[in-house]
py3Dmol code that shows the C-alpha trace and the ligand (Angstrom):
import py3Dmol

protein = """\
ATOM      1  CA  MET A   1      87.337  -2.578  64.189  1.00  0.00           C
ATOM      2  CA  LYS A   2      90.224  -4.886  65.025  1.00  0.00           C
ATOM      3  CA  HIS A   3      91.421  -4.479  61.454  1.00  0.00           C
ATOM      4  CA  ALA A   4      91.477  -0.685  61.756  1.00  0.00           C
ATOM      5  CA  VAL A   5      93.496  -0.929  64.944  1.00  0.00           C
ATOM      6  CA  LEU A   6      96.021  -3.221  63.249  1.00  0.00           C
ATOM      7  CA  LEU A   7      96.335  -0.869  60.281  1.00  0.00           C
ATOM      8  CA  MET A   8      96.980   2.029  62.607  1.00  0.00           C
ATOM      9  CA  ALA A   9      99.581  -0.007  64.484  1.00  0.00           C
ATOM     10  CA  ALA A  10     101.261  -0.888  61.184  1.00  0.00           C
ATOM     11  CA  ALA A  11     101.289   2.722  60.069  1.00  0.00           C
ATOM     12  CA  THR A  12     102.896   3.645  63.370  1.00  0.00           C
ATOM     13  CA  LEU A  13     105.509   0.915  63.064  1.00  0.00           C
ATOM     14  CA  TRP A  14     106.440   1.740  59.499  1.00  0.00           C
ATOM     15  CA  GLY A  15     107.802   5.199  59.811  1.00  0.00           C
ATOM     16  CA  GLY A  16     105.134   6.702  62.035  1.00  0.00           C
ATOM     17  CA  GLN A  17     103.746   8.718  59.167  1.00  0.00           C
ATOM     18  CA  ALA A  18     100.682  10.818  59.734  1.00  0.00           C
ATOM     19  CA  LEU A  19      97.270   9.426  58.838  1.00  0.00           C
ATOM     20  CA  ALA A  20      94.587  10.883  56.614  1.00  0.00           C
ATOM     21  CA  GLY A  21      93.040  13.813  58.373  1.00  0.00           C
ATOM     22  CA  ASP A  22      96.240  14.689  60.179  1.00  0.00           C
ATOM     23  CA  PHE A  23      97.466  18.185  59.439  1.00  0.00           C
ATOM     24  CA  THR A  24     101.064  18.872  60.396  1.00  0.00           C
ATOM     25  CA  VAL A  25     102.364  22.404  60.563  1.00  0.00           C
ATOM     26  CA  THR A  26     106.028  23.278  60.952  1.00  0.00           C
ATOM     27  CA  VAL A  27     106.853  26.800  62.088  1.00  0.00           C
ATOM     28  CA  ARG A  28     110.233  28.434  61.705  1.00  0.00           C
ATOM     29  CA  GLY A  29     111.508  31.904  62.418  1.00  0.00           C
ATOM     30  CA  ALA A  30     113.086  34.164  59.814  1.00  0.00           C
ATOM     31  CA  ASP A  31     116.413  32.723  61.019  1.00  0.00           C
ATOM     32  CA  GLY A  32     115.262  29.197  60.136  1.00  0.00           C
ATOM     33  CA  LYS A  33     115.102  28.053  63.754  1.00  0.00           C
ATOM     34  CA  PRO A  34     112.059  26.115  65.017  1.00  0.00           C
ATOM     35  CA  VAL A  35     109.413  28.227  66.732  1.00  0.00           C
ATOM     36  CA  PRO A  36     107.760  26.488  69.708  1.00  0.00           C
ATOM     37  CA  ASP A  37     104.493  27.658  71.293  1.00  0.00           C
ATOM     38  CA  ALA A  38     102.862  28.773  68.047  1.00  0.00           C
ATOM     39  CA  VAL A  39      99.159  27.919  68.059  1.00  0.00           C
ATOM     40  CA  VAL A  40      97.436  26.384  65.027  1.00  0.00           C
ATOM     41  CA  MET A  41      93.647  26.571  64.808  1.00  0.00           C
ATOM     42  CA  VAL A  42      91.786  24.675  62.080  1.00  0.00           C
ATOM     43  CA  TYR A  43      88.143  25.325  61.237  1.00  0.00           C
ATOM     44  CA  PRO A  44      86.433  22.668  59.091  1.00  0.00           C
ATOM     45  CA  ASN A  45      84.211  24.529  56.605  1.00  0.00           C
ATOM     46  CA  GLY A  46      85.364  27.697  58.316  1.00  0.00           C
ATOM     47  CA  GLN A  47      83.081  26.976  61.274  1.00  0.00           C
ATOM     48  CA  PRO A  48      83.742  26.914  65.003  1.00  0.00           C
ATOM     49  CA  THR A  49      83.066  23.629  66.774  1.00  0.00           C
ATOM     50  CA  LYS A  50      79.499  23.208  67.972  1.00  0.00           C
ATOM     51  CA  GLY A  51      79.169  21.669  71.413  1.00  0.00           C
ATOM     52  CA  PRO A  52      81.786  20.985  74.043  1.00  0.00           C
ATOM     53  CA  ILE A  53      85.486  20.803  73.161  1.00  0.00           C
ATOM     54  CA  LYS A  54      87.860  18.607  75.125  1.00  0.00           C
ATOM     55  CA  PHE A  55      91.625  18.514  74.734  1.00  0.00           C
ATOM     56  CA  PRO A  56      93.758  15.691  76.143  1.00  0.00           C
ATOM     57  CA  TRP A  57      96.171  17.947  78.043  1.00  0.00           C
ATOM     58  CA  PRO A  58      95.520  19.518  81.484  1.00  0.00           C
ATOM     59  CA  TYR A  59      94.093  23.048  81.636  1.00  0.00           C
ATOM     60  CA  ARG A  60      96.725  24.129  84.051  1.00  0.00           C
ATOM     61  CA  VAL A  61      99.404  26.822  84.368  1.00  0.00           C
ATOM     62  CA  ALA A  62     101.690  26.171  87.319  1.00  0.00           C
ATOM     63  CA  GLN A  63     103.920  28.730  88.927  1.00  0.00           C
ATOM     64  CA  GLN A  64     107.265  27.062  89.315  1.00  0.00           C
ATOM     65  CA  ASN A  65     110.736  28.554  89.667  1.00  0.00           C
ATOM     66  CA  ILE A  66     109.177  32.012  89.348  1.00  0.00           C
ATOM     67  CA  GLN A  67     107.855  31.167  85.892  1.00  0.00           C
ATOM     68  CA  PHE A  68     104.611  30.080  84.318  1.00  0.00           C
ATOM     69  CA  SER A  69     104.652  26.464  83.214  1.00  0.00           C
ATOM     70  CA  PRO A  70     103.759  25.905  80.468  1.00  0.00           C
ATOM     71  CA  PHE A  71     104.540  29.247  78.852  1.00  0.00           C
ATOM     72  CA  MET A  72     101.700  28.616  76.384  1.00  0.00           C
ATOM     73  CA  LEU A  73      98.434  26.815  77.061  1.00  0.00           C
ATOM     74  CA  VAL A  74      95.627  26.110  74.581  1.00  0.00           C
ATOM     75  CA  VAL A  75      92.170  25.692  76.122  1.00  0.00           C
ATOM     76  CA  PRO A  76      88.611  25.611  74.812  1.00  0.00           C
ATOM     77  CA  VAL A  77      86.294  28.501  75.478  1.00  0.00           C
ATOM     78  CA  GLY A  78      84.637  28.051  78.873  1.00  0.00           C
ATOM     79  CA  ALA A  79      87.553  26.127  80.375  1.00  0.00           C
ATOM     80  CA  GLU A  80      88.391  26.460  84.042  1.00  0.00           C
ATOM     81  CA  VAL A  81      92.152  26.860  84.151  1.00  0.00           C
ATOM     82  CA  SER A  82      93.953  25.983  87.362  1.00  0.00           C
ATOM     83  CA  PHE A  83      96.962  27.966  88.544  1.00  0.00           C
ATOM     84  CA  PRO A  84      98.720  25.879  91.194  1.00  0.00           C
ATOM     85  CA  ASN A  85     101.554  27.598  93.002  1.00  0.00           C
ATOM     86  CA  LEU A  86     104.448  25.151  93.313  1.00  0.00           C
ATOM     87  CA  ASP A  87     106.861  27.801  94.566  1.00  0.00           C
ATOM     88  CA  LYS A  88     107.694  28.662  98.149  1.00  0.00           C
ATOM     89  CA  VAL A  89     107.009  32.319  97.407  1.00  0.00           C
ATOM     90  CA  ARG A  90     103.612  33.839  96.850  1.00  0.00           C
ATOM     91  CA  HIS A  91     102.281  34.908  93.458  1.00  0.00           C
ATOM     92  CA  HIS A  92      99.546  37.268  92.347  1.00  0.00           C
ATOM     93  CA  VAL A  93      98.416  36.181  88.889  1.00  0.00           C
ATOM     94  CA  TYR A  94      96.320  38.352  86.603  1.00  0.00           C
ATOM     95  CA  SER A  95      95.316  39.133  83.051  1.00  0.00           C
ATOM     96  CA  PHE A  96      93.977  42.319  81.538  1.00  0.00           C
ATOM     97  CA  SER A  97      93.080  40.647  78.228  1.00  0.00           C
ATOM     98  CA  PRO A  98      89.601  41.638  77.014  1.00  0.00           C
ATOM     99  CA  GLY A  99      86.959  38.983  77.679  1.00  0.00           C
ATOM    100  CA  ASN A 100      89.178  36.995  80.014  1.00  0.00           C
ATOM    101  CA  LYS A 101      90.242  39.457  82.708  1.00  0.00           C
ATOM    102  CA  PHE A 102      90.970  37.851  86.034  1.00  0.00           C
ATOM    103  CA  GLU A 103      92.974  38.427  89.162  1.00  0.00           C
ATOM    104  CA  ILE A 104      94.122  35.834  91.675  1.00  0.00           C
ATOM    105  CA  LYS A 105      95.365  37.709  94.707  1.00  0.00           C
ATOM    106  CA  LEU A 106      98.429  36.639  96.640  1.00  0.00           C
ATOM    107  CA  TYR A 107      98.458  32.936  97.254  1.00  0.00           C
ATOM    108  CA  GLY A 108     101.122  30.663  98.593  1.00  0.00           C
ATOM    109  CA  HIS A 109     102.922  27.367  98.281  1.00  0.00           C
ATOM    110  CA  GLU A 110     100.796  24.340  97.273  1.00  0.00           C
ATOM    111  CA  GLU A 111      97.707  26.493  96.965  1.00  0.00           C
ATOM    112  CA  ASN A 112      95.589  26.336  93.840  1.00  0.00           C
ATOM    113  CA  ARG A 113      93.187  28.778  92.241  1.00  0.00           C
ATOM    114  CA  THR A 114      91.147  28.639  89.059  1.00  0.00           C
ATOM    115  CA  ALA A 115      89.957  31.169  86.502  1.00  0.00           C
ATOM    116  CA  LYS A 116      87.370  30.666  83.781  1.00  0.00           C
ATOM    117  CA  MET A 117      88.264  31.544  80.197  1.00  0.00           C
ATOM    118  CA  SER A 118      85.036  32.927  78.781  1.00  0.00           C
ATOM    119  CA  ALA A 119      85.948  34.350  75.378  1.00  0.00           C
ATOM    120  CA  PRO A 120      87.975  33.045  72.436  1.00  0.00           C
ATOM    121  CA  GLY A 121      91.221  34.949  72.021  1.00  0.00           C
ATOM    122  CA  ALA A 122      94.661  35.589  73.386  1.00  0.00           C
ATOM    123  CA  VAL A 123      95.192  35.884  77.141  1.00  0.00           C
ATOM    124  CA  ALA A 124      98.432  37.390  78.390  1.00  0.00           C
ATOM    125  CA  ILE A 125      99.126  36.467  81.993  1.00  0.00           C
ATOM    126  CA  GLY A 126     101.458  38.107  84.456  1.00  0.00           C
ATOM    127  CA  CYS A 127     102.314  38.276  88.144  1.00  0.00           C
ATOM    128  CA  ASN A 128     102.107  41.448  90.193  1.00  0.00           C
ATOM    129  CA  ILE A 129     105.047  40.399  92.332  1.00  0.00           C
ATOM    130  CA  HIS A 130     107.411  39.121  89.645  1.00  0.00           C
ATOM    131  CA  ASP A 131     107.558  41.261  86.521  1.00  0.00           C
ATOM    132  CA  GLN A 132     109.618  38.677  84.653  1.00  0.00           C
ATOM    133  CA  MET A 133     106.784  36.142  84.789  1.00  0.00           C
ATOM    134  CA  VAL A 134     105.059  36.083  81.392  1.00  0.00           C
ATOM    135  CA  GLY A 135     102.761  33.453  79.960  1.00  0.00           C
ATOM    136  CA  PHE A 136      99.933  33.053  77.498  1.00  0.00           C
ATOM    137  CA  ILE A 137      96.681  31.177  77.155  1.00  0.00           C
ATOM    138  CA  ARG A 138      94.997  30.880  73.777  1.00  0.00           C
ATOM    139  CA  VAL A 139      91.284  30.304  74.198  1.00  0.00           C
ATOM    140  CA  VAL A 140      89.889  28.577  71.106  1.00  0.00           C
ATOM    141  CA  ASP A 141      86.460  27.789  69.695  1.00  0.00           C
ATOM    142  CA  THR A 142      87.605  24.840  67.600  1.00  0.00           C
ATOM    143  CA  ALA A 143      88.349  21.268  68.627  1.00  0.00           C
ATOM    144  CA  TYR A 144      91.163  21.241  66.031  1.00  0.00           C
ATOM    145  CA  ALA A 145      93.906  23.209  67.705  1.00  0.00           C
ATOM    146  CA  GLY A 146      97.321  22.742  69.250  1.00  0.00           C
ATOM    147  CA  LYS A 147     100.706  24.343  69.792  1.00  0.00           C
ATOM    148  CA  THR A 148     104.076  23.665  68.231  1.00  0.00           C
ATOM    149  CA  ASP A 149     106.605  21.653  70.217  1.00  0.00           C
ATOM    150  CA  ALA A 150     110.311  22.342  70.725  1.00  0.00           C
ATOM    151  CA  ASN A 151     110.902  21.347  67.085  1.00  0.00           C
ATOM    152  CA  GLY A 152     108.349  23.886  65.885  1.00  0.00           C
ATOM    153  CA  VAL A 153     105.951  21.111  64.849  1.00  0.00           C
ATOM    154  CA  VAL A 154     102.308  20.451  65.681  1.00  0.00           C
ATOM    155  CA  THR A 155     100.002  17.775  64.260  1.00  0.00           C
ATOM    156  CA  ILE A 156      96.291  18.472  64.409  1.00  0.00           C
ATOM    157  CA  GLN A 157      94.729  15.013  64.294  1.00  0.00           C
ATOM    158  CA  ASP A 158      91.633  13.660  62.587  1.00  0.00           C
ATOM    159  CA  VAL A 159      90.441  16.804  60.883  1.00  0.00           C
ATOM    160  CA  PRO A 160      87.330  15.937  58.830  1.00  0.00           C
ATOM    161  CA  PRO A 161      88.082  15.950  55.085  1.00  0.00           C
ATOM    162  CA  GLY A 162      86.929  18.939  53.084  1.00  0.00           C
ATOM    163  CA  ALA A 163      87.383  22.662  53.105  1.00  0.00           C
ATOM    164  CA  VAL A 164      89.150  24.247  56.052  1.00  0.00           C
ATOM    165  CA  THR A 165      90.347  27.591  57.163  1.00  0.00           C
ATOM    166  CA  ALA A 166      93.433  27.474  59.312  1.00  0.00           C
ATOM    167  CA  LYS A 167      95.322  30.130  61.189  1.00  0.00           C
ATOM    168  CA  LEU A 168      98.490  30.478  63.144  1.00  0.00           C
ATOM    169  CA  TRP A 169      99.023  32.653  66.198  1.00  0.00           C
ATOM    170  CA  HIS A 170     102.123  33.440  68.211  1.00  0.00           C
ATOM    171  CA  PRO A 171     102.190  36.236  70.772  1.00  0.00           C
ATOM    172  CA  TYR A 172     105.403  37.667  69.314  1.00  0.00           C
ATOM    173  CA  MET A 173     104.539  37.319  65.621  1.00  0.00           C
ATOM    174  CA  ARG A 174     104.846  40.529  63.654  1.00  0.00           C
ATOM    175  CA  ALA A 175     101.353  40.545  62.181  1.00  0.00           C
ATOM    176  CA  LEU A 176      97.958  42.073  62.807  1.00  0.00           C
ATOM    177  CA  LYS A 177      96.662  40.497  66.055  1.00  0.00           C
ATOM    178  CA  ASN A 178      99.835  38.363  66.001  1.00  0.00           C
ATOM    179  CA  GLU A 179      98.199  35.891  63.667  1.00  0.00           C
ATOM    180  CA  ARG A 180      98.004  34.925  60.033  1.00  0.00           C
ATOM    181  CA  ALA A 181      96.065  32.586  57.778  1.00  0.00           C
ATOM    182  CA  LEU A 182      97.686  29.360  56.661  1.00  0.00           C
ATOM    183  CA  THR A 183      97.587  28.528  52.965  1.00  0.00           C
ATOM    184  CA  THR A 184      96.044  25.067  53.369  1.00  0.00           C
ATOM    185  CA  THR A 185      92.376  25.354  52.372  1.00  0.00           C
ATOM    186  CA  SER A 186      91.320  21.717  52.148  1.00  0.00           C
ATOM    187  CA  LEU A 187      92.218  18.362  53.610  1.00  0.00           C
ATOM    188  CA  GLY A 188      91.649  15.163  51.707  1.00  0.00           C
ATOM    189  CA  ALA A 189      92.746  11.576  51.321  1.00  0.00           C
ATOM    190  CA  GLY A 190      96.219  11.847  52.762  1.00  0.00           C
ATOM    191  CA  PRO A 191      97.957  13.659  55.564  1.00  0.00           C
ATOM    192  CA  ALA A 192      98.611  17.324  54.869  1.00  0.00           C
ATOM    193  CA  ARG A 193     101.644  19.390  55.707  1.00  0.00           C
ATOM    194  CA  GLU A 194     102.496  23.040  55.669  1.00  0.00           C
ATOM    195  CA  THR A 195     105.679  24.845  56.610  1.00  0.00           C
ATOM    196  CA  VAL A 196     105.504  28.484  57.607  1.00  0.00           C
ATOM    197  CA  ALA A 197     108.206  31.051  58.244  1.00  0.00           C
ATOM    198  CA  ILE A 198     107.222  33.825  60.626  1.00  0.00           C
ATOM    199  CA  ASP A 199     108.872  36.987  61.778  1.00  0.00           C
ATOM    200  CA  LEU A 200     109.094  37.299  65.563  1.00  0.00           C
ATOM    201  CA  ARG A 201     109.736  40.429  67.553  1.00  0.00           C
ATOM    202  CA  ALA A 202     111.585  40.400  70.841  1.00  0.00           C
ATOM    203  CA  PRO A 203     109.276  39.800  73.821  1.00  0.00           C
ATOM    204  CA  ALA A 204     107.750  43.010  75.173  1.00  0.00           C
ATOM    205  CA  GLU A 205     109.794  44.889  77.724  1.00  0.00           C
ATOM    206  CA  HIS A 206     108.346  44.495  81.160  1.00  0.00           C
ATOM    207  CA  HIS A 207     108.316  47.501  83.418  1.00  0.00           C
TER     208      HIS A 207
END
"""
ligand_1 = """\
1
CU
Cu 104.952 35.771 91.045
"""
view = py3Dmol.view(width=600, height=400)
view.addModel(protein, "pdb")
view.setStyle({"model": 0}, {"cartoon": {"style": "trace"}})
view.addModel(ligand_1, "xyz")
view.setStyle({"model": 1}, {"stick": {}})
view.zoomTo()
view.show()
């Protein structure tokens, strides 16, 4: 055990390269620029995860500066997402997305509400008071999921070796259901990488 920890420490020291089972996806737009907030979902043997899924980040979308923060949140199916209002103004947060409809009526500064995400899929969230507020939650049924950072990069860690199906979703991707399959179909002895170029449309006009 101690040995494994030392090896991991050494790997981190010497270049920080990814370990076996780590799958790193880099997403760029047609213009070559990094695309943040793209969600990668990996399914070992093509199967959803059985049993509870737990991610290390908070299941939380704050309202701050009349915006949703973060813009994109990945949660497991069944998650209770909290929506704390950190603004001085009131918000009225809702989604009409099938399977995950909810409405949190006007609530004020320092108040918190939660909504349960019951179905895998994309959840567009808005505010009845502030049309410019737009955010997304991706509800997933795999433990192997994450979103790209500001550099357009996400590493899905410790994927079991073997066959996988992997897909990429971004709310503004020009594709059926705004998603596409990745070309990686198996993960083996070493870390795996894939770079994808996607075509994004401009965000939807808000009324
Ligand atoms: Cu609002």
